[in-house]
N, C-alpha and C positions, 0 to 999 in steps of 0.2 A: 226453480233453479239447478243449474246441472256447474259445478264445485269442484274447483280443486287447491288444495291447497300444498306447498312447497316447504318439507325440513329434511333434510339430509337424513332424519335420528324419528325411527317412529315408534311410538308406544306399541305394546308392552317391551318390543323387544330391545327399545333403550331407554332405562330409565330415565329422565327432570324433571324437570317442571312445563319448560316450552315442549318437551313433546308430548307431553299429559294434556296441557291447555289445551290441543291441538286438537287429542286425541275425544277428551272431554267434549269439544263444541263439537265436535263432526257427530257425534252418535250420539248427541238432541239433533242435530241437523238434517240428517240422516230417515229420522220418520219423517221427513217433506224434501225433500229434495233427495238430488244423487252428488254424492258425497264423493272427493280423488284426494286419497291421498299418495306425492310422490316422496320418495328418501330412500335407502337401499335398501337393496331384501336383504333382511336379517335372516326367512326363512326359505324355506328347501322349496322347490318344484314348481310347481310355477310361479309369473312375473308376475302375475295377477291374481293377488288373496283376497275373500270377501270377508271382512269381520267386521260381522253381524248385518247392518246393511251399510260401511262401510269397505270402496275399496280401494285396495291398499297395494300398487304401485310397486313396484323391487327396476328402479332406475338401472342400477351395475349389483355387483358383487358388492361390502360391505369391506371398509378398510377404517383402522384405529381412527380415533377423531381424534386425539392427543399425541402427539410426539414424545419420544427420549426424556423429555422433559417436562412431561406433565400438559403442558401450556399445549392451545388447538391448534392442528398441523394445520400446518401451509398447503398441502399436494393434497389431503381430504376433498377439499372446496375444488379446486381445478379439476381432479378427476372425477367428481361428483355431477358437475357443470356440465361437460364435458358427457358426459350421459343421459343426461335431463330435455334439454332441447329434444335429443334421438323418441322420445320418450313420449313429451307433454306435446310435439305436432298431429303424433297420432289421431290423436279426438282433439270435440271441439267443446268450451267450458262457456260458459255462460258470463264467470267471473275467476282471475287466479288470482288468491292467494298468498306470499311470499314474504316468510320473516328475513329479516331486514341481517342476524348473521347464518354461515357466514358470508352474508354481501354477492358472494359471485353469482349465484341461485339466485338471485335479485334480475340481473342486467340479463339472464334465459330469458327469465319470467317474463321481464319485457319488451322482451323481442316475443316471447311469443301474443302479446297482448297489442302487440304491435298489426303484426302480421294478420290475427283471428279480429280484432280491431274489436276487442275485448276489454272492459276496463283488471286496472294493476292492482290492487291492495296488499298493501307492504307493511307489515307488524312491525313494533320496535319493538324487539326482549329491554333492548340497553343499549344503550347509546353511548361509546370508547371514549371518543376529542383527545382532552390532556392522558388517561391512561397510554395512545396512541405513545407520550416521548418515552415511554420507557425499555421502547421496543429496537430506540433508534431506527437504523437504513429501512429493517420492516417494519416501523411505528410508519415511520412518515408512507411509506408507502400503504398502508392496511388506513390510514386518517383520511389521504389522498381518496385509496376507495370511498372509504362511508362520505366523504362529500358528494362523491359522485352519486350517491344512492342518494342522497337525503332530494334530489332535481328528480330519479324514475317517476315519480306520481303523485300526484295532489291529494290521494287518497290515505292519505296514513292513520293507523291506530299506532297506539301507544299502551302500554297496563297501567302507568301511574303521570301527574301530573308532570312530575320532575323530568321525567321521560321525553315529555313533552317539549319540557321548554329547554331543552338541549335539542332539541331537534332545530327549534327556532321558524319549522313553518306550519303549513294549517295543521290542526291531529282532532280524534275524537278520542275520550278514554273510552276502553277496554277494559277492564282488568281479570285480574284470573276468577273462573266460577269453578266453585264447588257442590258437590253431590251431597248437597243435610243430609238429602233421605235415605242413600247408601250407612254416611258415616254416623245415623242415628240405628241402626239398625245392629252395627255390630257391636262385640262383648269387648272385655279387657281380655287380654293373656293370664292366668295366671297368676303369673311369676308380678310383683309388684318392683317398678322400675323409679332411683331414684332420678335418673337424666336418660336422654335420650335426647339424639341428631337424629335426622332422616337430610342425603344430599347425598351428591357426588363430592369425591372424595380425592380433590383438587385442589391446590397450593391455596389458592382464592377463599375459601372453604374456611381455614384459619381452623379445624379440627384440632389440630397440635394445642394451640392456648388453649382449648375446652379440658382436654389432657392430663397438660399441666397444670392449669386452674382448681384443678378436682382432685392435685397432691395432698393426701395422708386428710381428707377430708370422710372416709370412709365412705361411699354414696357407692349405690350399684348403676354402672353405665351399660347404655345399651348404643351402638353406631352404628343404623343401617344406610348402608350403601356403600359401593363400590365405584376405582376409579385407581389410574396413578398411585397416587399415595397412601394402599393400602397397609404394607408393604411395612412399610417406615415409621405408620403408626400402631399397628399392633407390636413393631419393637417399642418401640415410646412406653406403650400402651405396658409393656412388660418391666422395659425399664425401673417402671416409676409404681411398678405392681396396684395396679390400680385393676380393679373389678370391671374389666370392660367384654363384656358382649359385643361380637362383629360378626352381624350375622348375613355381610353382601348387599346384594336387593335384592327383599323377598317378593315371593311371585304376584301377591295381585295386593291394590292398594287397601282392600277389605285386610291385608297379614298388619300392613301396617297400622292404620288407623288402631288395631286392637292394641296393639303397642303402644297407643299413642297414650290408648283409654288404663293402661296398669302404670302413663308415667307422671309423677306430680311435675317437672319441668322439659319443656323444651327450646333447648339450644340449640342457636342459630348464631355461628361466630365467625356467620361470611363477614369480608370487606366489598367483596363484589356481588348485587342482588339487583335486576330489572323487575323483581317482585314479588317473590317467594313466597310461594303457594305454601308452601307445608309450615307457613303460620297462622294460613285461614284453617288448616286442616290439624292443624296442633291446637288451635283454641277451640274448631267445635267439636274437639276429642275431651278437652274438658282443661288443659295442659297452659300452664302459670308458659309465656311465653318470653325467653330474654336473649340475645340482639346485640350486635354492634352501631357504635355510632357514626359510622364511616360514610363519609361522602358520598361513596360508592354504592351504600349499601339502602337499596328502596323500600327494604323489608320496616326499617323502622319506625319510619310513617303507621305501623300494622300496628303498634309492640306500646303498651304503655309507658311513657317516660320513664318509670321508674324501676324497669327493668331494661333500658338503654345503658349499654356505660361502654367503657373503651375500647377500642381496639387490644387490647392487651392480656397479659395474664392475670395483673392483679386487677384490673377493671374486673375482667370475666370473676374472678375469685369473691371479691364482694356481696355482689347483685348476685351472685350463684346464693350465695350463705346467705343474705337479706331473702333470696327467694324462695327458699325453705320454709322460711316461716314468716311474711308478710303476705298480706292481701295482693290480688291481680285484679287490675280494674281496667274491663274487658272497653278498648275505647272507639271501636268498631261495629258495627250494627250486622252479622253473619249474612240473614235474611238477602241482605243488597247481596251480597257475594253469590246465590243460591246458582247452579248452573243452570239453572231454568230460562233464568228473569234473564242473565246475561247473554244468552245464549238467544232468543226473543229479540233482542235491542241491537245483536252482532247481527243478527235476516234481514231485519229494518233495515240498516246499513248494509250489506251486500245490497235488496234491493233497486234500493237509492241509487246505488252506483250504478248501476246497472241502468234507469232507467234515466239517467242522468246522459251514461256513454254514445 
């Protein structure tokens, strides 16, 4: 198969759960198939770069994914989508997959699939629905755009059952996969940590709640990641006189796993998660996992219910204190999330879409 996967940000140049999921799947698929990733060009030199056996296509020069308020930019998806079809039309693929967010590239991908008469697959990372109400006029436009995306294809993939139920259409569940073999080979760093957070530093991740929750607990904390909230969080940690190490994004996932293996607890205080791959990675590294019970946080489905709490400073503080001493019950079988097994299923799904087209 010759496969195109569209998402505006490409791993490892941009680090996040969606980017990593795409790259890891592409890496396994590329052993037997020709896989092309289309995103903004985060590298110098030629527009097409080969990473291992994967072809990376720089559709346009990169611009910020976020606006000055730390929210996903409205300009960026318009800009990316404008250049996307100009690049896509040069190639003939057997199948094209597009991530649902930030929506506009889905319409470009649909147009390509019509012109080339090839199947379109949309991976629904998360579905906002009621969340759009908070954005007023822009939220109305966003909600209408999301609903239009629902109708673009019958080939809908989701990461969780909860996301599929929100979709309200036929769907197939393919969870995120992790490289268990790679994680097993990584060794812990020498410094021992009490708590670790890994992810983007944006408002919905609620890292500020974590920092406030551990005030006066005398814990050693590491925050791995970057984003528009970073400077505010550093200032807050100083104000609270916390022992926090802000590393930014690390060069490789192996480094992240080494930090995780030195930590007692991984805290994901987020109120919005499409899946939460970091939870799987943390469990594979031997961490206890704490997250919130917020209705838009699908990561809670992977976590021991005794370690799921209200998305508040008080809720986090109590479960952190409890988690430092109590035993953790892993409610999932990690083998089911092995990247090779997940990718084999996706490969069969792709072939089925091609055969039916």
